[in-house]
C-alpha positions in Angstrom: 1.0 181.8 71.7 0.7 180.7 75.2 2.1 180.0 78.7 0.7 177.1 80.7 1.3 176.7 84.4 0.3 173.2 85.6 1.2 170.0 87.4 3.5 169.3 84.4 5.6 172.5 85.1 5.9 175.8 83.4 5.5 175.4 79.7 5.3 177.9 76.9 6.3 179.1 73.5 9.5 181.1 73.0 9.2 184.8 72.1 6.3 187.2 72.4 5.1 189.1 75.3 6.0 188.7 79.0 3.4 186.6 80.9 1.9 185.3 77.7 4.8 183.2 76.5 8.0 181.6 77.9 10.1 184.7 77.6 13.5 185.2 79.3 11.6 187.3 82.0 9.2 184.4 82.6 12.1 181.8 82.7 13.8 183.9 85.4 10.6 184.5 87.4 9.6 180.9 87.6 13.2 179.7 88.2 13.4 182.2 91.1 10.1 181.0 92.5 11.2 177.4 92.4 14.6 178.2 93.9 12.8 180.2 96.7 10.5 177.2 97.3 13.5 174.9 97.6 15.2 177.2 100.0 12.1 177.5 102.2 11.9 173.7 102.4 15.6 173.4 103.4 16.1 176.3 105.9 18.3 174.0 108.0 20.9 173.5 105.2 23.8 175.8 104.8 24.0 175.2 101.0 21.4 173.9 98.6 22.1 172.1 95.4 19.8 171.8 92.3 20.5 169.6 89.3 19.6 170.9 85.9 19.6 169.3 82.4 18.1 170.0 79.0 17.0 168.4 75.8 18.4 169.5 72.5 15.8 172.0 71.4 17.0 175.2 69.9 16.0 177.4 72.9 17.5 175.0 75.4 20.9 176.6 75.9 19.3 180.1 76.4 16.7 178.9 78.9 19.2 176.8 80.7 21.6 179.7 81.1 18.8 181.9 82.5 17.6 179.3 84.9 21.1 178.3 86.1 22.2 181.9 86.8 18.9 182.7 88.5 19.5 179.8 90.9 23.1 181.0 91.5 21.8 184.4 92.2 19.6 182.9 94.9 22.6 181.4 96.6 21.9 177.9 95.2 24.7 175.6 93.9 23.9 174.3 90.4 25.0 171.0 88.9 24.4 171.2 85.1 24.2 167.9 83.2 24.0 169.8 79.9 22.4 167.8 77.1 20.5 165.1 79.0 17.2 163.2 79.3 14.4 163.7 81.8 15.0 160.3 83.5 18.7 161.0 83.7 18.1 164.2 85.6 15.7 162.3 87.8 18.3 159.7 88.6 21.0 162.3 89.2 19.1 164.2 91.9 19.3 161.6 94.7 22.8 160.4 93.5 24.1 163.9 94.0 22.2 164.3 97.2 20.6 167.5 95.7 17.5 169.2 97.1 15.8 169.4 93.7 16.1 169.4 90.0 14.9 171.2 86.9 14.5 169.6 83.4 14.4 172.1 80.6 12.2 170.4 78.0 8.8 170.7 76.5 8.7 166.9 76.0 6.6 166.0 73.0 5.7 169.6 72.0 7.1 171.2 68.8 10.3 173.1 68.7 8.8 176.5 69.5 8.0 175.3 73.0 10.1 174.9 76.1 9.4 174.3 79.7 10.7 174.0 83.3 9.8 170.6 84.7 10.3 170.7 88.5 11.6 167.9 90.7 11.8 167.3 94.5 14.7 165.9 96.4 13.8 162.3 95.4 14.1 163.2 91.7 10.3 162.9 91.3 8.0 165.6 90.0 6.7 168.0 92.6 3.0 167.4 93.4 0.0 169.7 93.0 0.3 171.3 96.4 4.0 172.1 95.9 3.4 173.3 92.4 0.7 175.7 93.7 3.2 177.0 96.3 5.7 177.7 93.5 3.1 179.6 91.5 2.1 181.6 94.6 5.7 182.6 95.2 6.0 183.6 91.5 3.1 185.9 91.7 4.1 187.4 95.0 7.2 189.4 96.2 8.8 186.8 98.5 11.9 186.2 96.4 15.1 187.5 98.0 18.4 187.1 96.2 21.8 186.4 97.8 24.5 189.0 98.7 27.6 188.8 96.6 29.5 186.7 99.1 26.6 184.2 99.3 26.1 183.5 95.6 25.8 179.9 94.6 28.3 178.0 92.5 27.9 176.6 89.0 29.5 173.3 87.9 29.1 171.1 84.8 28.7 167.4 85.3 29.6 165.4 82.2 28.8 161.8 81.2 25.7 161.4 83.4 23.9 159.5 80.6 26.7 156.9 80.8 26.2 156.7 84.6 22.4 156.3 84.0 23.0 153.5 81.5 25.2 151.7 84.0 22.4 151.8 86.5 19.9 150.4 83.9 22.3 147.5 83.0 22.6 146.5 86.7 18.8 146.0 87.1 18.1 142.3 87.9 15.6 141.8 85.1 17.7 143.3 82.4 18.9 140.2 80.7 22.0 141.5 78.9 23.2 138.0 78.1 20.0 137.0 76.3 19.9 140.3 74.4 23.5 139.9 73.2 22.7 136.4 72.1 19.7 137.5 70.1 21.9 139.8 67.9 19.1 142.3 67.4 19.2 144.9 64.7 17.3 148.0 65.6 16.5 151.4 63.9 16.4 154.3 66.3 14.6 157.6 65.7 16.0 160.2 68.2 14.0 163.1 66.7 17.3 165.0 66.7 17.3 165.4 70.4 19.1 163.7 73.3 17.5 160.3 72.6 19.9 160.3 69.7 22.7 160.2 72.2 21.2 158.0 74.9 19.5 155.2 73.0 22.3 154.3 70.6 24.7 154.4 73.6 22.5 152.0 75.6 22.1 149.6 72.6 25.8 149.5 72.1 26.3 148.3 75.7 23.6 145.7 75.1 25.3 144.4 72.0 22.6 145.5 69.6 23.3 146.7 66.1 21.9 150.2 65.8 20.8 152.0 62.6 20.5 155.7 63.5 17.8 157.9 62.0 17.5 161.6 63.2 20.0 161.1 66.0 21.9 164.4 65.6 21.1 166.4 68.8 20.6 169.8 67.0 17.0 170.5 68.0 15.8 170.6 64.4 12.9 168.1 64.8 12.5 166.4 61.4 8.8 165.6 62.2 6.2 166.3 64.9 8.1 165.0 68.0 5.1 163.3 69.5 5.7 159.6 68.7 2.3 158.8 67.1 1.8 156.7 64.0 1.1 159.6 61.6 4.5 161.1 62.5 6.6 157.9 62.1 6.5 157.0 58.4 10.2 157.4 57.9 11.3 155.0 60.5 8.5 152.5 59.6 9.9 152.4 56.0 13.5 152.2 57.2 12.8 149.3 59.5 11.5 147.3 56.5 14.3 148.5 54.2 17.1 147.6 56.6 15.4 144.3 57.6 15.6 145.3 61.2 14.0 143.4 64.1 12.3 146.5 65.3 12.3 150.3 65.5 12.7 152.4 68.6 11.3 155.9 68.8 11.6 158.4 71.7 10.3 161.9 72.3 12.8 164.8 72.7 13.4 164.3 76.5 13.3 160.4 76.3 10.5 159.6 78.7 8.1 158.2 76.1 8.9 155.1 74.1 7.2 153.9 71.0 8.1 150.7 69.0 7.8 149.7 65.4 7.5 146.0 64.4 9.7 144.3 61.8 7.0 144.7 59.1 6.9 148.5 59.7 3.6 148.4 61.6 3.2 150.2 65.0 3.7 148.0 68.0 1.8 150.8 69.6 2.7 153.3 72.4 0.0 151.7 74.6 1.6 148.3 74.2 5.1 149.4 75.2 3.9 149.3 78.8 1.8 146.2 78.3 4.8 144.2 77.0 7.2 145.5 79.7 4.6 144.7 82.4 4.1 141.2 81.0 7.8 140.5 81.3 8.2 142.0 84.8 5.1 140.3 86.2 6.1 137.0 84.7 9.6 137.2 86.3 8.2 138.5 89.6 5.4 135.9 90.0 2.8 138.5 89.6 2.3 141.9 91.2 0.2 145.1 90.9 0.2 147.7 88.1 -1.0 151.2 87.6 -1.6 153.3 84.5 -3.7 156.4 84.0 -7.4 156.7 82.9 -6.4 157.3 79.3 -4.4 154.1 79.0 -5.4 150.8 77.4 -7.5 148.1 79.0 -4.8 145.7 77.8 -2.7 146.4 80.9 -5.5 145.4 83.2 -6.0 142.1 81.2 -2.3 141.3 81.4 -2.1 142.1 85.1 -5.1 139.9 86.0 -3.6 137.1 83.9 -0.6 137.2 86.2 -2.8 137.3 89.3 -2.2 140.9 90.1 -4.5 143.9 90.6 -4.7 146.8 88.2 -5.6 150.4 89.3 -6.2 153.5 87.2 -5.0 156.9 88.3 -5.6 160.5 87.1 -3.5 161.5 84.1 -0.1 162.9 85.0 3.1 161.3 86.1 2.8 162.6 89.7 -0.7 161.0 90.0 0.5 157.7 88.5 3.5 157.6 90.9 1.3 158.4 93.9 -1.1 155.6 93.1 1.8 153.2 92.4 3.2 153.8 95.9 -0.2 153.4 97.5 -0.8 150.1 95.8 2.7 148.6 96.1 3.1 148.4 92.3 5.9 146.5 90.6 5.6 148.3 87.3 3.3 151.1 86.0 3.3 154.1 83.8 1.3 155.9 81.2 -0.2 154.6 77.9 1.8 157.2 76.0 4.8 154.9 76.2 6.0 156.0 79.6 7.5 153.1 81.7 7.8 153.6 85.4 9.8 150.8 87.1 10.3 151.3 90.8 13.3 149.0 90.9 15.0 151.8 89.0 13.3 155.0 90.0 9.8 156.6 90.1 9.9 158.3 86.7 9.0 157.5 83.1 12.2 156.2 81.6 12.7 155.1 78.0 16.1 153.6 78.7 14.6 151.3 81.3 11.8 150.5 78.9 14.1 149.6 76.0 16.2 147.3 78.2 13.1 145.5 79.7 11.5 145.2 76.2 14.5 143.7 74.6 15.0 141.4 77.5 11.4 140.2 77.0 11.8 139.9 73.2 15.0 137.9 73.7 13.4 135.5 76.2 10.1 134.8 74.4 11.9 134.2 71.1 9.2 135.7 69.0 9.3 138.5 66.4 8.1 141.9 67.5 4.9 141.5 65.4 4.3 138.0 66.9 4.6 139.4 70.4 2.2 142.3 69.7 -0.3 139.8 68.2 -0.1 137.7 71.4 -1.7 140.5 73.5 -5.4 141.4 73.9 -6.4 143.4 70.8 -7.6 146.9 71.6 -7.4 149.9 69.3 -7.2 153.6 70.3 -8.0 156.9 68.7 -6.3 160.0 70.1 -7.9 163.3 69.1 -8.1 166.9 70.4 -10.2 170.0 70.1 -8.4 173.4 70.2 -9.5 175.6 73.0 -10.4 179.3 72.9 -10.9 181.7 75.8 -14.6 181.6 75.2 -14.9 177.8 75.8 -15.9 176.8 79.4 -14.3 173.4 79.5 -15.6 172.5 82.9 -19.2 173.2 81.7 -18.6 171.1 78.6 -17.3 168.2 80.5 -20.1 168.4 83.1 -22.7 168.4 80.3 -21.1 165.2 78.8 -21.1 163.5 82.2 -24.7 164.3 82.7 -25.6 163.1 79.2 -24.1 159.7 80.0 -25.0 159.4 83.6 -26.5 155.9 83.0 -23.2 154.5 81.9 -20.1 153.9 84.1 -18.8 157.5 84.5 -15.5 158.4 86.2 -14.9 162.1 87.0 -11.6 161.8 88.8 -9.8 163.5 85.9 -12.1 165.0 83.3 -14.8 162.6 82.3 -14.2 158.9 81.4 -17.3 157.0 80.1 -17.0 153.2 80.1 -19.3 151.3 77.7 -19.4 147.5 77.5 -16.8 147.1 74.7 -15.3 150.6 74.5 -14.6 153.8 76.4 -14.0 157.5 75.9 -11.9 159.8 78.1 -12.4 163.6 77.8 -10.1 165.9 79.6 -8.4 169.3 79.5 -4.7 168.9 78.7 -2.0 170.0 81.2 0.5 170.7 78.4 -1.5 172.3 75.6 -4.6 174.5 75.2 -6.8 171.6 74.1 -9.4 169.1 75.1 -8.0 165.6 74.6 -10.4 163.0 73.4 -9.1 159.4 73.7 -11.2 156.4 72.8 -10.6 152.7 72.8 -12.5 149.8 71.2 -12.1 146.3 69.7 -11.4 147.7 66.2 -9.8 150.8 64.9 -12.9 151.6 63.0 -15.0 151.5 66.2 -12.5 153.6 68.1 -12.4 156.2 65.3 -16.2 156.3 65.0 -16.6 156.7 68.8 -14.1 159.6 68.7 -15.9 161.3 65.8 -19.2 160.9 67.6 -17.9 162.6 70.8 -16.1 165.4 68.9 -19.4 166.2 67.2 -21.3 166.1 70.5 -18.7 168.4 72.2 -18.8 170.8 69.2 -22.6 170.9 69.5 -22.3 171.7 73.3 -19.8 174.4 72.6 -22.0 175.9 69.8 
């Protein structure tokens, strides 16, 4: 099993040995390091507040209790949202005028994983420099706990998902009237986590008839929680059976949004952002967009159609947000179904994504499949190679970059090689011990063939 410390937070599997997994000792250690980091940044404040929330995975309550009590022990006041979503915690931090936040979720990882995802006072993920400082504190001895009279307080805050939904409904481009008029019928797969609470609640407010699938927040994931085609056969079948207009799928912490068309086909994670951007850019008379290097060319095409400029960032929400701010972006995100809409907040938010997509669908008066077919047609293949300690990833990637030096090569984040009609992006994952291999081409067969070719070439380099 493993413990991963990266820009995406502290992520590991439950159980096992200290330092090798996310054990109770490790949870306390990294919570204390983060709390110390927040205290160091706010020396002028008499009392410091941190917001926490968790997804529904089985280990969530245990990890949450450990983290909360560690922060209290440091003299920090804790506001606990309980079962929540990542974007809900992000929204709550500035509303509560807190100095930081921790989301206890391993996002799309299977149930044996959990994580501490760390936020700053804006409700945005801490950057690489701040993350390095937290890790330095964790490995040092600079953590000092509070005397008994200086302990922090602990308070539960209920109904924050409702408060988050109210904010979403107030967004100018969320066309509640059109959505209600359309009388959509939608199947929702909440993968038995907090999306099963949040998405049906949002749909009810929008006047959408909701058919719930795996919406009991018990942490028993009924399928691999990463919202990829091969994991979504149940909802695809149910959409057709129930004659629904579409299906909505979220990951356990509700920051990734995938859609199913009325015929049971995948609308595609990549095209969630494309469709929402098309709607926002159309209503905003153009504007700039950002997605990461592993995202579809379709967003670039749609952005240029509306007269805007598209920019690619390194993978990772922090990197996307930084580039969005630098380029005055009206909408951006990641091709894994992560919608970042600055008019709401700088974080991937499936609730915002659902509201914008349904507004778009209601306005264009097309079926989901017709809308998908109206966009530039690209096909992606997402693969991975498991890493072992013997594999020198940097050496492997450098060899691949050198091999294709006559093509358009980008080494900002791993190695991306752009060919005339297709591309491949090779990078070490921030969340799993793997090399990710993403390809895109003008047909699924071509994308799959390109992926197989590069997997074989990488295996040959490793061998």
